[in-house]
Structures are given as C-alpha cells and as structure tokens.
N, C-alpha and C positions, 0 to 999 in steps of 0.2 A: 222420211226415213221416221219422222216422230208417229205415223200412223203405226209402222212395223213394229217398235218397241211398245205402243201402248197394246198392240194385239198382242205380242209375247207378254208382257204382264196380266192381261187380262186371263189367258190361257193358263199362267203360273197361278195366279189367284183361284181361280174354277177348278183347277187339279189339287190344290191343297184343301179346297173344301170339299170336294169329291172325297179324299181318303178320310179326311175328319168323319165326316158323316158314316162313313163304313167301320166305324172304330167297332172292335170286338169288345163284349163285356169283361171276359177274361182270356188271356194269354199265358202261354208256357213256352219257354226255351231250355233246351239242354245243351249242354257245352261239354265236351266236345261229343261230336255226333257220334264217333267210332273212337273205341279204345281199345287195351287189351287186358286181357283179366289178371287179376282181381281190379275192377275198373272203380273211378271215383268220377261221379257226375256232378256239375254244378248245374242246378234249376233253378229258373227264374221264374217267378209267377206274376202278373201283372193283372191289377184289378183297377179301374177307374173309380175315382172316389165318386160315391153316389150314397144319399142316407138311407137306402134299403140294403146296402149290403150288410150281410148276418155272418157269413161264414165262406170260406176258400177251402178247397181242399185239393189236393195233387196227388196223383197215382201213378203207377207203372204198372203196367202188366207182363210179369216173370212166369213163362210158361214151364219151368221148372217147378216150381212152388206154388206160388199164388199172386193174387192180387195183392201188392203193397202199396197203402195209402197213408197219408196224416193231414191233419187239418188244423186250422187256425180260426178262433173267433173273430169276427171283425164288428168294430163301432160305427157304422156306417162312412159318412165320407171324413170321420177323425182317421180312419184306417190308413196304415202305409199305403202308397201306391203299389209299391213292390217288394216281394220277399224273397232271400236266396237261402234255400236248401240245399243239402247233398245227399245224393245216392252215393253210398259207400259199399264197398266189397261187393260190386255185382259181378257175377259170373258170365259165362260165355252164353249169348244168345242173341236174337233179335227183339228189341222192346218198344213199345209204345207210350208214351208218356200223355196224359193229360191234366187239366185242371178243370173243376167244376166250382162254379161261383152259386151260393144260395142267397137270393134276391126276395127281401119282401116289398109287393106292390099292391098299397089298398090291403086287403086282407088275405090276400092270396101268398104263397110262398112258391117262387120259380128258381128252378136249378137250370143255371147257363153254362152250358160247357165249352171249353176251348177248343182249338182245332188239336190234332192228335199230333206228336212230334215223334218220330222214329229215331231210335239212338241204336247201335250195335257195340258188343263186348267180342273180341277175337282172342284166338289164343291157341296154345296147344298143353297137352295134358288131362287132367281128368275132368270131365263135363265139357270139355270143348271138341269139337268136330276138326279134327284136321284132314287138308284137301288130301285125297287119293292121287299118288304120282305114276305115270307111265315111264318105267326106266326102260 
C-alpha cells in the first residue's frame, strides 16, 4: 500500500516537472472564442519573468482590413507577468490572434512567438455571411 502511494506521488512530481519544463516564453488567450458582431474580446498575454524581456506585441489578422497589432515595452524581469487588453468592435469573420516576445540574449535579439489562438465573430447583416437555407 505504501509503495503504491509512493509511486503515485513520484508520478505526480514527474508530471509537474515535465509541464514546467515545456513552458512557452509567451502565450495568449482570447475570450470568448465565438461571439456575435460587433464583438468585444478579452485578450490576455502572459510573459514569464526574464531579465532579457524587452517588448511584447499582440496581434490579430483581420482579413477584411489588415493586421492589427499593439505592443508594450518591458523592463526585463520587473515587468508584469500578464496584461489584459480588449479587441473592440470586431466585425464578422474568422480570426487568429498571437503574441510575439522580443528578448535580448547576450548581444542578440530574439523574437519568440506564441501559439496561434483562433476566434470567430458571427452575425447577420452587412459584412456577415448568412447561411443559405433550403425551403
């Protein structure tokens, strides 16, 4: 019985260690993932503390108009771990959001990308595709 508990504790420890080792240098979340037009989305960008962090940029690709981006300068490890921004008045379509972290390592500047996060705006009216119906 003790061996079984010890084994489970050891497995849990190794699992936690593995998850932490794969930590991404920057991540982004968009909420909600689907909304109706005109939509407002809460976007959270996470950057682990690191002395080399210099700038974080968040963007989304708007096929109807253009790439929309904003950025914030960072003061290394003193910068906040997370920031919350809002994408407001987003029209109909399927979009992809991502973040980019600029980090200085030695004398070189590296740009690290987050995974892409899809989100969608649905609706009826100008600029929105309404589904065709068979009657």
